[in-house]
C-alpha positions as CSV (number, residue, x, y, z in Angstrom):
1,M,-28.4,24.3,94.8
2,F,-25.4,24.1,91.6
3,E,-23.2,26.6,94.3
4,A,-20.1,24.9,91.9
5,G,-20.9,27.1,89.1
6,P,-23.5,26.0,86.2
7,H,-20.7,23.8,84.7
8,L,-21.1,20.3,86.5
9,D,-18.5,17.4,85.6
10,P,-19.9,14.4,84.4
11,A,-19.2,12.9,88.3
12,A,-21.8,15.1,89.6
13,F,-24.1,15.6,87.1
14,R,-24.3,11.8,87.4
15,A,-24.6,12.8,91.0
16,L,-27.9,14.7,90.6
17,D,-30.8,12.8,92.4
18,P,-34.0,13.3,89.0
19,T,-36.5,13.4,91.7
20,S,-35.0,17.4,92.6
21,V,-33.8,17.9,89.7
22,Q,-35.2,18.0,86.5
23,I,-32.9,16.9,84.1
24,L,-33.5,18.0,80.1
25,D,-32.2,16.4,77.1
26,V,-32.5,19.3,74.5
27,R,-30.8,17.1,71.6
28,E,-32.5,15.5,68.6
29,A,-34.9,12.9,69.5
30,W,-32.6,10.3,66.8
31,E,-29.6,11.3,69.7
32,Y,-32.2,10.7,72.1
33,D,-32.8,7.5,71.1
34,R,-29.0,6.4,71.0
35,A,-28.2,7.4,74.7
36,H,-29.7,9.1,76.6
37,L,-28.9,10.2,80.9
38,P,-31.6,7.9,83.6
39,G,-34.6,11.0,84.3
40,A,-34.1,12.5,81.6
41,Q,-37.0,14.9,79.8
42,L,-36.1,15.3,76.2
43,I,-37.5,18.6,74.9
44,P,-34.4,19.3,71.7
45,L,-33.3,22.6,71.1
46,G,-35.9,23.8,68.8
47,E,-39.1,23.2,70.7
48,L,-38.1,24.3,74.0
49,V,-39.6,27.9,73.1
50,D,-42.5,26.3,72.6
51,R,-42.3,23.5,75.5
52,V,-41.1,25.7,78.3
53,G,-44.2,25.4,79.7
54,E,-43.4,21.6,80.7
55,L,-40.4,22.4,82.9
56,D,-40.4,24.1,86.3
57,P,-38.8,26.9,87.6
58,S,-39.5,26.9,91.0
59,R,-37.2,23.5,90.7
60,P,-34.2,22.8,90.2
61,L,-32.9,22.1,86.2
62,A,-29.9,20.2,84.3
63,A,-29.7,20.7,81.2
64,Y,-27.7,18.5,79.0
65,C,-26.6,17.9,74.7
66,H,-24.0,15.8,72.8
67,H,-20.3,17.9,73.8
68,G,-22.1,21.3,75.5
69,M,-23.5,23.7,72.9
70,R,-26.3,23.3,72.9
71,S,-27.4,23.1,76.4
72,L,-25.9,26.3,77.3
73,Q,-28.3,28.2,74.9
74,A,-30.7,26.2,76.3
75,L,-29.6,27.0,79.6
76,R,-29.2,31.2,78.8
77,F,-33.2,31.2,77.1
78,L,-33.9,30.0,80.0
79,K,-32.7,32.0,82.3
80,S,-34.8,34.8,80.4
81,V,-37.6,33.6,80.9
82,G,-37.2,33.3,85.0
83,F,-35.5,30.2,85.2
84,S,-33.2,30.6,88.4
85,D,-30.8,27.2,89.3
86,L,-28.9,26.4,86.1
87,A,-26.7,24.1,85.5
88,H,-24.9,21.4,82.2
89,L,-22.9,19.6,81.9
90,A,-20.0,20.1,80.6
91,G,-18.9,17.8,77.8
92,G,-22.3,17.1,76.9
93,I,-23.3,13.2,77.2
94,D,-19.4,12.0,75.0
95,A,-17.7,13.5,77.8
96,Y,-20.2,11.1,80.6
97,S,-20.1,8.9,78.0
98,R,-15.8,8.3,78.3
99,M,-17.1,8.3,81.9
100,D,-19.2,5.3,82.2
101,P,-18.9,3.5,79.8
102,S,-22.3,2.4,79.7
103,V,-24.1,5.1,77.8
104,P,-23.2,4.9,74.0
105,R,-21.3,7.2,72.6
106,Y,-21.8,8.5,68.5
């Protein structure tokens, strides 16, 4: 599904349909409470190993974090356990909020 590669810019990320793509937020709960994207499922990076069973490896998955580093770590882990259709939000929610001011920056 992610023909353009694993690094999605904010506009491409916003165009994702949460009914067909799992949107994974790997930030901490306090960050999620401050600002999150529609349809996102929160699994903090530190809990991902224990909670990976909540995700479906047969469906596309796009992850995001604050600036893009934690989501890249999440993709590496998910790939190692059998996920294949993966992408992340380049620049994280910070880049997204610069494009869409309705999403608060922090």
